[in-house]
C-alpha positions in Angstrom: -0.7 -90.8 3.4 -4.3 -92.6 4.6 -6.9 -91.3 3.2 -8.0 -90.6 6.9 -5.1 -87.8 6.9 -5.8 -86.8 3.1 -9.6 -86.6 3.9 -8.3 -84.4 6.9 -6.7 -82.3 4.4 -9.2 -82.2 2.5 -11.4 -80.9 5.1 -9.2 -78.6 6.6 -8.0 -77.0 3.4 -12.0 -76.6 2.6 -12.7 -74.9 6.0 -9.9 -72.5 5.8 -10.8 -71.4 2.6 -14.4 -70.9 2.8 -13.8 -69.3 5.9 -11.5 -66.8 4.2 -13.8 -66.4 2.0 -17.3 -66.2 3.5 -15.4 -63.1 5.9 -13.9 -61.5 1.9 -16.3 -61.5 -0.2 -17.8 -58.6 -1.0 -21.3 -59.8 -2.2 -23.9 -61.2 0.4 -25.3 -63.9 -1.4 -21.8 -65.5 -2.1 -20.5 -65.1 1.3 -24.4 -66.9 2.5 -23.1 -69.7 0.2 -19.2 -69.2 1.5 -20.5 -70.6 4.5 -22.3 -73.4 3.6 -19.7 -75.1 2.2 -17.6 -74.3 5.9 -20.5 -76.0 7.4 -20.8 -79.0 5.5 -17.0 -79.6 5.6 -17.0 -79.2 9.2 -20.6 -81.7 9.1 -17.2 -84.6 7.8 -15.0 -83.6 9.9 -17.4 -85.3 12.3 -17.9 -87.4 10.5 -14.4 -88.5 10.5 -14.5 -89.0 14.1 -17.2 -91.0 14.4 -19.9 -88.0 15.6 -23.0 -89.6 13.5 -25.3 -87.6 16.0 -23.4 -84.5 15.9 -22.1 -84.5 11.9 -26.4 -84.8 11.2 -27.1 -82.5 13.7 -24.7 -79.8 12.2 -25.8 -80.7 8.4 -29.5 -80.3 9.4 -29.2 -77.7 11.8 -26.6 -75.5 10.7 -26.3 -75.9 6.6 -29.7 -76.8 5.9 -31.4 -74.1 8.4 -29.5 -71.5 9.7 -27.8 -71.0 5.7 -31.8 -71.5 4.1 -32.9 -69.2 6.5 -29.7 -66.6 5.5 -30.3 -67.1 2.0 -33.9 -66.7 2.1 -33.5 -63.5 4.4 -30.9 -62.1 1.6 -33.6 -63.0 -1.1 -36.4 -61.4 0.4 -35.5 -58.3 1.3 -34.4 -58.2 -2.3 -30.2 -57.4 -1.4 -29.1 -59.6 -3.6 -27.2 -57.6 -5.5 -25.9 -55.7 -2.8 -22.3 -55.5 -3.0 -20.4 -54.7 0.5 -17.8 -51.0 0.1 -14.4 -51.9 0.6 -12.6 -51.8 3.3 -10.1 -49.4 4.2 -6.4 -50.6 4.6 -6.3 -49.4 8.1 -9.1 -51.9 9.2 -7.5 -54.6 7.3 -4.2 -54.4 8.6 -5.9 -54.4 12.5 -7.7 -57.4 11.1 -4.8 -59.1 10.3 -2.9 -58.0 13.8 -6.2 -59.3 15.5 -6.4 -62.8 13.5 -2.4 -63.3 14.4 -2.8 -62.5 17.4 -5.9 -64.5 18.2 -3.8 -67.4 16.6 -0.8 -67.2 19.0 -3.0 -67.3 21.8 -5.1 -70.4 20.6 -1.2 -72.5 19.8 0.0 -71.1 23.0 -2.9 -72.0 25.2 -2.8 -75.8 23.2 0.2 -76.1 23.0 0.7 -75.5 27.0 -2.0 -78.0 27.8 -1.0 -81.6 29.2 -3.8 -83.9 27.2 -4.2 -87.0 28.9 -6.8 -90.0 28.6 -9.6 -90.2 30.7 -9.2 -92.3 33.2 -13.4 -93.3 33.0 -14.9 -96.3 31.0 -16.4 -94.8 27.9 -20.4 -94.7 28.3 -22.5 -96.4 25.7 -25.5 -93.7 24.9 -28.2 -95.3 23.4 -31.0 -93.1 20.7 -33.5 -93.6 23.5 -31.6 -92.0 25.9 -30.5 -89.0 23.7 -34.4 -88.6 23.1 -35.4 -88.3 26.0 -32.8 -86.1 27.3 -33.4 -83.8 24.1 -37.0 -83.6 25.1 -36.7 -83.4 29.1 -37.2 -80.5 31.2 -35.2 -81.9 34.0 -31.1 -82.5 34.6 -29.4 -82.9 31.6 -32.8 -82.0 29.7 -32.1 -79.5 26.5 -35.5 -78.4 25.7 -35.6 -75.1 27.6 -32.1 -74.1 25.7 -33.8 -75.4 22.4 -36.8 -73.4 22.5 -35.0 -70.1 24.1 -31.7 -70.4 21.2 -35.4 -70.6 18.8 -37.0 -67.6 20.0 -33.3 -65.2 20.1 -32.8 -66.6 16.7 -36.4 -65.5 15.3 -36.1 -62.7 16.9 -32.3 -61.7 15.4 -34.0 -62.8 11.7 -36.9 -60.6 12.1 -34.6 -57.8 13.6 -32.1 -58.5 10.3 -35.0 -58.3 7.9 -36.6 -54.7 9.3 -33.0 -53.6 8.8 -32.5 -54.2 5.7 -35.4 -54.0 4.0 -35.3 -50.7 1.7 -36.5 -47.1 3.7 -38.2 -46.8 7.2 -41.3 -49.6 8.3 -43.2 -46.1 8.1 -42.2 -45.0 4.7 -45.2 -47.0 2.4 -47.7 -45.1 4.7 -46.1 -41.3 4.2 -46.1 -42.7 0.3 -50.2 -43.5 0.9 -50.5 -39.6 1.9 -48.8 -38.2 -0.4 -50.5 -39.8 -3.1 -54.3 -38.5 -1.9 
């Protein structure tokens, strides 16, 4: 067994185990930490494929940014000890059936596709070209989608904090009126 195969199996098993733990954990902070492990393992797979730029983006943006933002949101809303209710057996059975059906669909689709090597030569992309594309508005530009996604993430985090806060937003005003 080569070291590459061993590392692939290690990363794949870590992604599988921590993904399952992320969605089955009843404590929200543990779920966020398990998600961090999934994202770091995914970046390990990207490093194995020699996609260093994508691996670095995975580590900095997702593992470093999004998960830290989620953990701070949990800590700010003082729900660190929040424990989710146990899931009933009906939902568990339906979720398992949906997961198996999805896995079967993915496996059948992958096995039915004939993968062939591309006939085009590989493109040598320099870091300057990537930088110009990331900061460009024109053809192959990514600045507008990046800004839209950042506004969407900001709105989602504000909404999550408002929903997670104890009581309604008007509650502090009501308590002030009661104290007077």
